[in-house]
C-alpha positions in Angstrom: -35.6 -7.4 -30.0 -34.4 -9.3 -27.1 -31.1 -9.0 -25.2 -28.6 -11.4 -25.5 -27.6 -12.8 -22.1 -23.8 -13.7 -22.0 -21.7 -14.6 -18.9 -18.1 -13.6 -17.7 -16.7 -16.7 -15.6 -14.2 -16.5 -13.4 -13.1 -20.0 -12.0 -10.7 -21.3 -9.3 -10.0 -17.8 -7.8 -7.9 -18.7 -4.3 -8.1 -16.1 -1.7 -6.4 -16.4 1.8 -8.7 -15.5 4.4 -9.1 -15.6 8.2 -12.6 -17.3 8.2 -13.9 -19.9 10.3 -15.5 -20.8 13.4 -13.1 -22.2 14.9 -10.5 -19.2 16.6 -7.1 -20.7 15.1 -9.1 -20.2 11.6 -9.5 -16.8 12.1 -6.1 -16.4 13.5 -4.1 -18.2 11.1 -6.6 -17.9 8.0 -6.7 -20.7 5.2 -7.2 -20.9 1.6 -10.9 -20.3 0.0 -11.5 -20.7 -3.2 -14.3 -18.9 -5.8 -15.7 -19.1 -9.1 -18.2 -16.4 -10.2 -20.5 -15.8 -12.9 -21.4 -12.5 -14.2 -24.5 -11.4 -16.5 -23.9 -9.0 -19.2 -24.9 -8.3 -22.7 -22.1 -8.8 -24.7 -23.3 -7.9 -28.4 -21.4 -4.4 -28.2 -18.1 -5.7 -26.9 -17.8 -8.3 -29.3 -18.6 -6.1 -32.4 -16.2 -2.8 -30.8 -13.6 -4.7 -29.0 -13.5 -2.5 -26.5 -13.1 -2.7 -23.0 -15.4 0.0 -21.9 -18.4 -1.9 -23.0 -18.1 -5.2 -21.2 -17.1 -5.9 -17.5 -13.5 -5.6 -16.7 -13.0 -9.0 -14.8 -9.7 -7.8 -13.6 -11.0 -5.1 -11.2 -13.2 -7.9 -9.3 -10.0 -10.3 -9.2 -8.0 -7.6 -7.9 -10.8 -6.3 -5.3 -11.7 -9.6 -4.3 -8.0 -10.1 -3.6 -7.8 -7.0 -1.7 -11.0 -7.7 0.4 -9.4 -11.1 1.2 -6.3 -9.9 3.5 -8.4 -8.0 5.8 -11.3 -10.1 5.9 -12.1 -11.8 9.2 -15.3 -13.2 10.3 -16.9 -16.9 11.2 -19.1 -17.8 8.2 -19.0 -18.5 4.8 -21.9 -17.2 4.4 -21.0 -13.7 5.9 -18.0 -13.5 3.8 -19.7 -14.5 0.6 -22.6 -12.0 1.4 -19.4 -9.3 1.5 -18.0 -10.6 -1.9 -21.3 -10.3 -3.3 -21.7 -6.7 -1.7 -18.3 -5.7 -3.4 -19.2 -7.1 -6.8 -22.3 -4.8 -7.0 -20.3 -1.8 -5.8 -18.2 -2.6 -8.6 -20.8 -3.3 -11.3 -24.0 -2.5 -10.1 -27.2 -4.8 -10.1 -25.6 -7.1 -12.4 -26.9 -11.1 -12.5 -24.3 -12.6 -10.1 -23.5 -16.0 -9.3 -20.6 -16.9 -6.4 -19.3 -20.2 -4.9 -17.3 -19.7 -2.3 -15.5 -23.1 -1.3 -13.3 -23.7 2.1 -10.4 -25.9 1.1 -9.6 -27.5 4.4 -12.9 -28.0 6.6 -11.9 -28.7 10.1 -13.9 -31.9 10.8 -12.2 -35.4 11.2 -12.2 -37.6 8.4 -13.5 -35.5 5.9 -11.3 -35.0 2.9 -13.4 -32.6 1.0 -14.3 -29.1 0.7 -17.8 -27.5 2.0 -19.1 -24.5 -0.4 -21.9 -22.1 -0.3 -23.6 -20.9 -4.1 -25.3 -17.6 -3.9 -27.0 -15.8 -6.6 -27.7 -11.8 -6.4 -30.1 -10.2 -9.5 -30.4 -13.6 -11.1 -33.3 -14.0 -13.8 -36.6 -15.8 -12.3 -36.4 -19.0 -13.7 -32.4 -19.1 -14.8 -30.6 -21.5 -13.8 
C-alpha cells in the first residue's frame, strides 16, 4: 500500500530579524515573511485525532520566532539554511519547502520583495 502524502502549510509567518548586507539592516533589523510546507502521512492523525500522530506546527512557529530574535547574518541564503536546520532538528528528515521573503529591499525604486525558495528531503520529481 502506498504511503499517503499530505502537507502542513504554515503561511505568512512574520519574523523580525537582523539580516542584510548593509550594516544598518543588521543593526536595526527588518521584517521577513516565511511560508513552510512540511510533508507527512496524515492518515493516522486523520483517524485518531491525536496530536502525537502528526507534526505539531506550533513547535516550528515558536522555534522560528525564537531563532529570529537572535539571528544576525548577511544573506537570506544563510538565514534560510538555519531555518531548514531548525525544522530538521524538530521533526527529523521530513520533506520541507521553505520560502523566505525579505519584505523591504533597500534598492532605489523597487517596491517589491525578494525571496529564496529552498527544499530539503524533497521527493525527486515532486513539485
